[in-house]
N, C-alpha and C positions, 0 to 999 in steps of 0.2 A: 519403605522399600529402599534397598541399597543396590546400586547398579555398578558392576565392574566395567570400567571403560578403558579406552586406549587411544593413542594418536599415532596410527601407522603412517608411513610416507604417502600411501595412496589409500584413501578411505572409500573408494568407489565400491559400491555393492553393499555397504553397511548402513544401518540406521544411524542417524546423527543425534548426538546429545546436545540439547540446548539448555544451558544453565540459567538460573535466575541471577539478577544483578541487584546489588545494593548500591545505588548510585552508579558510578562508572566501574565498580569493582565486582568481578565475577565471584559468586559464592559456590559452596559445595552442594547447594540444593539444585535439583533438576526441575526445569519448567516443563519440558516435554521431550519426547523422542519421536523423530520423524523418519519413517522408512525411506529407503532410496527412491522407490517409485513415487513417493508423495512429496519429494522435495520441490520447492518452488523458488523461483527467482535466484538469489545468490545464496540460498541455504546449502547448496551443494559445495560451497567453499568451506563449510564447517568441517574440521578435521577430527574432532573427538567423536569416537564411534561407540556404539553399544555392542558389548561383547556377547550378549545373550546370557550372561551369568548374573542372577539376581538373588537377593535374600529378602524375604518378605516377613513381616509380622502377620501371622495367619489371620488374626481377627479382622483387621482392616481390609485385608485382601478379600476374604469371603463376604464381608459386609458390602463391598462396592463392585465386585466382579460382574454383577448383573448389569452394570452401566456400560459395559463394552458393547460396541456396535460394529457392524461390518460396512459402515459408510465411509469407504476409502476407495482408492483407485483399483485395488486388487479384490475388493468385495470379500475381505477376510476379517476374522476377529484377530486383532493384534494384542498379545499380552503386554507388549510395550506401551500400549495406550494407558495402562494402569498408572504409569508415572504421572500423566496429566490428571487422571481421575482422582488418584489419591491426593495429589497436591491441591486440587480444587476443593477437596473435602477437608482440608486442613491438616492432613498427615504429612510428615516429612518424607521427602524423596531425595536421597543423597547419591552423589557420584563419587566413586573411588577409582582413581586412575592407576592402571598398572604401569610399573616402571618400564617393562619390556613388552611392547605390543605383540611381539612374536608369540608370546605365551598364550594369547587369547584369540588370535586370528582364526577365523573359520576356514574350512576346506570344502569346496564344492566340486572341484575337478581334480584329476590326477596330476595335472600341471601344478596347481596350487599346493597339492600335497607334497610334491617333489621339491618345490621351492621352499616351503616351510621346513621340511625335513633337513634340507641343506643348511638353512640358517641355524637350526638348533644344533646340528652336528658341528658346524663351524664354531659355535660358541663353546661346545664341550671341548673341542681341540684347543681352543685358546686357553681355557681354564687349566687343562693338563699341562700345556707348555709353560704357562705362568708359574706352575708348581714344580717345574723342573724336568718334565718329559720332553724329549726331542721327537718331533714328528716331521719327517720329510714329506713335502707335498700334502698337507693336511686336507686339502680339497679332494684328494683321491682316496682318503681313508674313511671308513664308516665305523664310528665308535659310539656305542650306546651310552645313555645318560648315567646308568648305574655302574659303569666300568670304573675301576680304580687302578692307577698305574703309578709306580714308584719313581723316585728321582733318578736321573741319569739313564733311564731306559730309552732306547731308540726304536721308533716305529718307522719302518720304511714305507714307501708308497704302496698303495693298493692293498692295504690290510683291512680286514674286518674283525672288530672285537665286539662281541655281542653279549647281551644279557648282563648277568652279575659277575662277569669276569674280574678277577683281581690279579694284577701282575706286579711283581716285586721290583726292587731297585736294580739298576745296572744290567738290565736284560737287553737283548736285541731281537726284535721281531722282524724278520725279513719279508720281502714282498710276496703278495698273493697268498698269505696265510689267512685262515678263517678260524677264529677262536670263539667258542660259545660256552658260557657258564663254567669257566675253568679257574682253578686256583694255581697260580704260577709263582714259584719262589724267586729268590734273588739270583742274579748272574746266570740266567737261563738263556741259551741260544736256540732260537727257533728259525731254522733255515727256510728257504722259499717253498711255498706251496703246501704247507702242512695244514691238515684239517683236525681240529681238536674240539671235543665236545664232552662236557660234564666230566672232566678229568682233573687230576692233581699232578703237578710237576714239581719235583723237589729242587732245592738250590743247586745251581751249577750243572743241571742236566742239559743235554744237547739233543735236539730233535731235527730230523729231516736230512736232506730235502724230501718233500713228498711223503711224510709220515702221516698215518691216519690213526688218531687216538679216539676210539669210540667210547661211549659212556662207561664209567666204572674203571677206567685206566688210572693207575697210580704209579708214576714214574719216580724212582728214588733219587736221592742226592747223587749228582755226578754220573747218573746213568745215561746211556746213549740209545736212542731209537732212530735208526737210520733210514735211508732211502727205500721207499716202497715197503715199509714195515707197517702192519696193521695190528693194533691191540684192542681187546674188548674184555672188560671185567678182569683185568690182569694187573697184578702188582709186580713191578720189576724193581728188584732191590738195589741198594746203594752200589754204585760203580759197575753194575751189570751192563752188558752190551748186546743189542740185537741190531746189527748195522745194515743188513741187506735182505730185502725180498722175503720177509718172514710174516707168518700169521701166528699171533699168540692170543688165544681166547680162553677164558675161564681158568686162568693159571695163576699160581703163586710162585714167584721166582725169587730166590734168595740173593745174597750179596756176592759180587765178584763172579757172576756167571757170564759165560760167553755162549751166545746163541749163533751158530753158524748160518751162513746165507742159505735161504730156501727152506728153513725149518718150519714145520707146521705142527701145531697142536690140533689133533683131530678130536674135537670136543663134542661133536653132534653125531648121533647115530640114526638120525631121521625122525626120532621121537623125543629123546631126552638129551640134555646137556650134561657133560661130565668134566671134572676138574683135573688139571695136571699140576703136580708139585715138583719143583726143581730146587733142591737145596743149595746152600752156599758152595761156591767154588766149582760148580759143575761146568764141564766143557762139552757142548753139543756140536758135533761135526756138521758140516754143510749138508743140505738136502736131506735132513733127517725127518722122519714122521713119528710123532709121539701120539700113540693111540690111547686116549683117556678112557677110564681113569688109570693114571699111571704116576709113579713117583720115582724120581731120580735122586739117589742118596748123595750126601755131602761128598764133594770132591770126585764124583764119578766122571767117566769119559764115555761118550757115545760116538762110535765110529761114523764117518761120513756115509751118507746115503742109507742109514739104517732105518728099519721100521721097528719101533720099540713098542711091544704089546704087553710087557711084563715089567714089574718094578725092578729097578737097578740098585743093588746094594751100594753103600758108601765106598768110595775109592775103587770101584770096579770098572772094568771096560766092558761095554755092551756093544756087540756088533750083530745086526740083524739084517743080513743080506746074503744073496747067493755068492758062492765062491767063483772067482774069475777063471775062465777057461780060455786059453789061446789055441787056435787051430792054425798051424803054419801053412801058408800057401792058399788058404781058403779064399781070400779076396781075389787073387789073380785067377783061380779056377772059376770062380763065380762070374767074373767079367768075361772070361773066354766063352763060357756057355751062353751068356746073354748075347754076345756078339754073333755067335753061330746061329742062334735062333732068329736074330734080326736079319741075317743074310738069306734065310730060307724063304 
């Protein structure tokens, strides 16, 4: 039997490991394990604990497991008693001490879980900073163990980086952003309050503030996704921009495209999803509605506030809105009628 052990600052609550001695020298062999409830006298001062992780040779275990009894203060069968049983039968029982006790500590309450989580996240932050990442207020950031971050990247306070996210070099992740399972290139700026999930962001891209990249978003090199822009299953090409108040879903957008404020891809008819294709160099005016499936050809223009329901040829201008009508004096006449009605 081999037992993984540790020496935490406070061993209270754990079973204690008592090793055998060869003269005055402590050996790797275990004499017995004593549970917290069964400690007597000064045994509580022993700091080496049982992690609850064991490796057994199956033959000796099954040959002697019937010798376990419930003759203890808890009236329970303790697997830990196998250490003494196997030792007395002439089998070796060894202790292997973990270098970091935090790796093996148990969790019985939400408080213990929070404390252990904080320790492991602090260690991850130290590892990243030692490798060249700058983290302001690391105690305020949650960074998962599988996260990779390049050198000279700056992580501001109150950032969450979750899952298998990989961030390149010389990026800046500003406060209150939450990034989950994303691949982020070099020299990327993520402004405050961005939510990113299962997305790819190319070198030099700029996001936010308050952008929402839903799964399947692919933001190209040098592209901009601005404040209150949401993307889903959308590829935004190199150098393209969607800077304000826009929804882009199930879309393939080429390079050098400008998406005006308030533009929406209408990708869902209540039953099925449809795609929008916007080729290189297209200019989409503000407050436009693109009803999928629809394609905007290379270099086309869409007039502001248009509702586009048909494909737009390359280099064409598409305008889909009612013609403006001005009625002179209408407002003053309307106010006069309203005032007269109020007096009656």
